C-alpha positions as CSV (number, residue, x, y, z in Angstrom):
1,M,0.0,0.0,0.0
2,G,3.0,2.2,-0.2
3,K,3.2,3.0,3.5
4,P,6.1,1.4,5.4
5,G,5.2,0.0,8.8
6,L,1.5,-0.3,8.0
7,I,1.6,-4.0,8.7
8,E,4.0,-5.9,10.9
9,I,4.1,-9.7,10.9
10,H,5.8,-11.8,13.6
11,A,5.7,-15.5,13.5
12,K,4.6,-17.3,16.7
13,E,3.5,-20.9,16.8
14,D,-0.2,-21.6,17.7
15,S,-1.2,-18.0,18.0
16,F,-2.1,-15.0,15.9
17,I,-1.8,-11.5,17.4
18,F,-2.6,-8.4,15.4
19,T,-3.4,-4.7,16.0
20,V,-6.3,-2.9,14.5
21,E,-6.0,0.9,14.2
22,S,-8.8,3.2,13.0
23,T,-9.0,6.7,11.8
24,G,-11.8,7.2,14.2
25,A,-14.6,7.1,11.6
26,I,-15.3,3.5,12.8
27,K,-14.2,1.9,16.1
28,A,-11.5,-0.6,15.8
29,S,-13.7,-3.2,17.4
30,Q,-16.4,-2.7,14.8
31,L,-13.8,-2.9,12.0
32,L,-12.8,-6.3,13.4
33,L,-16.4,-7.5,13.6
34,N,-17.0,-6.4,10.0
35,A,-13.8,-8.1,8.8
36,I,-14.9,-11.4,10.5
37,E,-18.3,-11.2,8.8
38,V,-16.6,-10.7,5.4
39,L,-14.3,-13.6,6.1
40,K,-17.3,-15.8,7.0
41,Q,-19.0,-14.8,3.7
42,K,-15.9,-15.7,1.7
43,L,-15.4,-19.0,3.5
44,D,-19.1,-19.9,2.8
45,A,-18.6,-19.0,-0.9
46,V,-15.6,-21.4,-1.0
47,R,-17.5,-24.1,0.8
48,L,-20.5,-23.8,-1.6
49,S,-18.1,-23.8,-4.6
50,E,-16.5,-27.1,-3.3
51,D,-20.1,-28.5,-2.8
52,T,-20.8,-27.6,-6.4
53,V,-17.7,-29.3,-7.7
54,E,-18.7,-32.4,-5.6
55,A,-22.2,-32.4,-7.0
56,D,-20.8,-32.2,-10.6
57,D,-18.4,-35.0,-9.9
58,Q,-21.2,-37.2,-8.3
59,F,-24.2,-36.3,-10.4
60,G,-22.7,-34.9,-13.7
61,E,-25.4,-33.1,-15.7
62,L,-28.0,-33.7,-13.0
63,G,-25.9,-31.7,-10.5
64,A,-25.7,-28.8,-12.9
65,H,-29.4,-29.0,-13.6
66,M,-30.2,-29.0,-9.9
67,R,-28.2,-25.7,-9.6
68,G,-30.2,-24.3,-12.4
69,G,-27.3,-24.6,-15.0
């Protein structure tokens, strides 16, 4: 993003610690909750995508038809 020091990464086994800073427009705690919700949506999309591939593998054209394809 062109700003040195914006993100710092330190490896530590079995943990993940990060800092969230805000400009003040949105509280850091709300930013984190929003980010978690977006991550959930993206993980659901990946899961559904994998289910679609499984259905295609298992049912072939029937799987595509059941999806409306």
